[in-house]
C-alpha positions in Angstrom: -0.2 0.1 -0.1 1.2 3.7 -0.9 -0.1 6.6 1.2 -0.3 10.4 0.6 -1.0 13.1 3.2 -1.8 16.5 2.0 -1.3 19.5 4.2 -3.3 22.7 3.3 -5.6 25.5 5.0 -9.2 25.4 5.2 -10.5 26.4 1.7 -7.5 25.4 -0.3 -9.1 22.2 -1.5 -7.1 19.8 0.1 -9.9 17.6 0.6 -11.3 17.9 -3.1 -7.5 16.9 -3.9 -7.6 14.0 -2.0 -10.8 12.8 -3.6 -9.9 13.4 -7.1 -6.6 11.8 -6.8 -8.3 8.7 -5.4 -10.9 8.9 -8.3 -8.0 9.0 -10.8 -6.2 6.1 -9.2 -9.3 4.1 -9.1 -9.9 4.7 -12.9 -6.4 3.6 -13.2 -7.0 0.4 -11.7 -6.0 0.4 -8.3 -8.1 0.3 -5.3 -8.3 3.9 -3.5 -9.5 5.8 -0.6 -9.7 9.4 0.6 -10.5 10.9 3.7 -9.9 14.2 5.6 -8.9 15.1 9.1 -9.9 18.7 10.5 -9.2 20.7 13.7 -10.5 23.7 13.9 -13.1 23.9 11.0 -12.7 27.8 9.6 -11.1 29.0 6.6 -7.3 29.2 7.1 -7.1 26.6 9.5 -4.6 23.5 9.2 -6.2 20.7 7.2 -5.0 17.2 6.7 -6.3 15.0 3.7 -5.2 11.7 3.2 -5.1 9.0 0.2 -4.2 5.2 0.0 -3.5 3.2 -3.2 -3.5 -0.5 -3.2 -3.8 -3.5 -5.6 -6.1 -5.2 -3.0 -9.0 -3.9 -1.4 -8.2 -1.4 1.7 -9.4 -2.1 5.0 -7.4 0.3 7.1 -9.3 3.5 8.4 -6.7 5.3 10.2 -5.2 8.3 9.4 -2.0 8.3 7.5 1.2 8.3 9.8 3.7 7.3 7.6 3.4 8.6 4.0 4.9 7.7 1.0 4.2 10.9 -0.4 3.5 14.7 0.9 1.9 17.8 -0.8 2.1 20.8 0.9 -0.3 23.5 -0.4 0.9 26.2 1.9 4.6 26.5 2.5 3.8 28.8 5.8 2.7 25.5 7.5 6.0 24.3 7.4 7.0 26.6 10.2 3.6 25.6 12.4 3.3 22.1 11.5 5.7 19.3 11.1 4.7 18.3 7.5 7.7 15.8 7.2 6.6 13.8 10.0 6.9 10.1 9.4 7.5 10.4 5.6 9.2 7.2 4.5 12.9 7.1 3.3 12.5 7.4 -0.5 9.5 9.2 -0.5 8.6 12.5 -2.6 7.3 15.7 -0.9 5.8 18.3 -3.1 5.8 22.0 -1.9 3.7 24.7 -3.2 6.5 27.7 -3.1 8.1 30.4 -5.2 11.3 30.5 -2.8 14.5 28.2 -2.8 13.4 25.9 0.2 15.3 26.9 3.7 14.0 24.1 5.4 15.2 20.6 6.5 13.9 17.7 4.5 14.5 14.2 6.2 17.5 12.4 4.6 16.3 10.2 1.5 13.5 12.0 0.8 12.9 14.0 -2.4 11.8 17.5 -2.4 10.1 19.0 -5.3 9.1 22.6 -5.3 6.6 24.2 -7.5 5.1 27.7 -7.8 1.7 26.4 -8.0 -0.1 29.7 -6.8 1.2 31.4 -9.9 0.1 28.7 -12.0 -3.5 28.8 -10.5 -3.7 32.8 -10.5 -2.5 32.8 -14.1 -4.8 30.0 -15.6 -7.8 29.8 -13.2 -7.7 33.5 -11.9 -7.8 32.7 -8.2 -5.3 31.2 -5.7 -6.4 27.6 -5.4 -3.7 25.3 -5.8 -5.3 22.1 -5.5 -5.4 21.0 -9.2 -1.9 22.3 -10.1 -0.6 20.4 -7.3 -2.5 17.1 -8.4 -0.7 17.5 -11.8 2.7 17.9 -10.3 1.8 14.9 -7.9 1.0 12.8 -11.1 4.2 13.5 -12.7 6.3 13.3 -9.9 5.0 9.9 -8.8 3.1 7.8 -11.6 0.0 6.9 -9.3 -2.2 8.5 -11.3 -2.1 9.0 -15.2 -2.8 12.5 -16.4 -5.8 11.1 -18.5 -7.3 9.7 -15.6 -6.8 13.0 -13.6 -8.3 15.0 -16.5 -11.4 12.8 -16.5 -11.8 13.3 -12.6 -11.9 16.8 -13.2 -14.5 16.8 -16.0 -17.0 14.9 -14.0 -16.0 17.1 -10.8 -16.5 20.5 -12.5 -18.7 22.6 -14.8 -17.2 22.5 -18.4 -15.2 26.0 -18.4 -14.1 25.4 -14.8 -13.1 22.0 -15.7 -10.8 22.9 -18.5 -9.2 25.8 -16.5 -8.6 23.4 -13.7 -7.4 20.6 -16.3 -4.9 23.3 -17.9 -3.6 24.2 -14.4 -2.7 20.4 -13.7 -1.1 20.2 -17.3 1.0 23.0 -16.9 2.1 21.8 -13.2 2.6 18.3 -14.5 4.8 19.4 -17.6 7.1 21.7 -15.2 7.4 18.6 -12.8 8.5 16.2 -15.9 10.5 19.2 -17.4 12.3 19.2 -14.0 13.0 15.6 -13.9 14.4 15.7 -17.2 
């Protein structure tokens, strides 16, 4: 089983991202599960969402404590929350930031930074970064295929909004693929 933990703030779409990643994974032929964890339920409060992927049915229902992957939607959380807690050696952490990272990433963990906010503002017109980060996740991990992500977005949003979100995801996907080459 592979596990993803998403750190964000209320209103950034962390829960939606988890759900859409799980839908895309399921469409790709694996079992998946997505669920949130809320603290203080208000806009701006720290939020976590989780996704599990497996070739067999998933019966585990606990939070994700030792993720293979982490997405950080808001890099300011790194000062307040130990977002790297429990990440497995060989794991991948994707952080939305425009700045060069100045934090300690655990040894053996690959860090990918992307300015998902700029992509979202340019393409969608709002600083909602979840679909950009889903595209980055697809490129970095291979857990979901871009076509499956595109289909999940088409089913979730009205046509015009879906197309904007798909474009934001595509740009982030291309950016991460290009950086890896």
